[in-house]
C-alpha positions in Angstrom: 0.0 0.0 0.0 1.3 3.4 -0.9 1.3 6.6 1.2 -1.9 8.5 1.6 -2.2 11.4 -0.9 -4.5 14.4 -1.0 -7.1 12.5 -3.1 -7.4 9.6 -0.7 -10.9 9.5 0.9 -9.4 9.5 4.4 -7.6 12.8 3.5 -10.7 14.7 2.5 -11.3 17.8 4.6 -14.4 18.0 6.6 -16.1 21.2 5.5 -18.3 21.3 8.6 -15.3 21.6 11.0 -13.4 24.0 8.6 -16.3 26.5 8.8 -16.2 26.6 12.6 -14.4 29.5 14.4 -11.2 28.6 16.3 -11.9 27.5 19.9 -10.2 30.6 21.3 -12.9 32.8 19.7 -15.8 30.9 21.3 -17.5 32.0 24.5 -17.3 29.5 27.4 -19.6 26.5 27.3 -20.4 26.8 23.6 -22.0 24.1 21.5 -19.6 24.3 18.6 -22.0 22.7 16.1 -24.8 25.1 16.9 -22.7 28.2 17.9 -24.7 28.8 21.0 -24.2 28.9 24.8 -26.0 25.8 25.8 -25.8 26.5 29.5 -27.3 30.0 29.3 -30.9 28.8 30.2 -29.6 27.1 33.4 -27.2 29.7 34.7 -29.8 31.2 37.1 -29.2 28.1 39.3 -25.8 29.5 40.2 -26.0 30.7 43.7 -28.7 28.3 44.7 -28.3 25.5 47.2 -27.5 22.2 45.4 -30.1 19.5 45.8 -30.3 16.2 43.8 -33.2 17.4 41.7 -31.2 20.3 40.2 -29.5 17.8 37.9 -32.8 16.9 36.2 -33.7 20.6 36.0 -30.4 21.6 34.4 -30.7 18.7 31.8 -34.3 19.8 31.0 -33.2 23.4 30.4 -30.0 22.6 28.4 -30.9 19.5 26.5 -27.7 17.8 27.6 -27.7 14.1 28.3 -25.9 13.8 31.7 -25.5 15.9 34.8 -22.8 15.2 37.4 -23.4 16.5 40.9 -20.6 17.4 43.3 -20.3 13.9 44.9 -21.2 11.8 41.9 -18.5 9.5 40.4 -17.5 10.3 36.8 -14.9 9.4 34.2 -12.2 11.9 33.2 -12.9 11.6 29.4 -14.0 14.8 27.7 -17.6 14.8 26.7 -19.7 17.6 25.3 -23.0 16.1 26.4 -22.3 16.2 30.1 -22.5 19.1 32.6 -20.7 19.1 35.9 -22.5 21.0 38.7 -19.8 22.5 41.0 -20.5 23.7 44.5 -18.7 25.7 47.1 -18.0 24.6 50.7 -21.5 25.8 51.8 -23.2 23.6 49.2 -24.1 26.5 46.9 -23.8 26.0 43.1 -21.0 28.2 41.9 -20.3 26.8 38.4 -21.7 24.8 35.5 -19.0 23.2 33.4 -19.2 21.1 30.3 -16.2 18.7 30.0 
């Protein structure tokens, strides 16, 4: 088998990703494919006391598939369909993070 050339099907560029802005130009927590801040509808929970039901509420508002609470186990892989709900020492939500 010869080396891959620019005409090889595996070498074709993906026009969808070529049209996206560089990551440095995106606002935090952006759905790259849609170009929108997917956590915006749920940001009002920041400052509220964390309770287990907040996870379902955040998922409902954002359309994401998985919410991880402060004491929930999780893997370290990077996933764009998962939101971490971070809390401070008083149990108040202080951040929502997609990672």
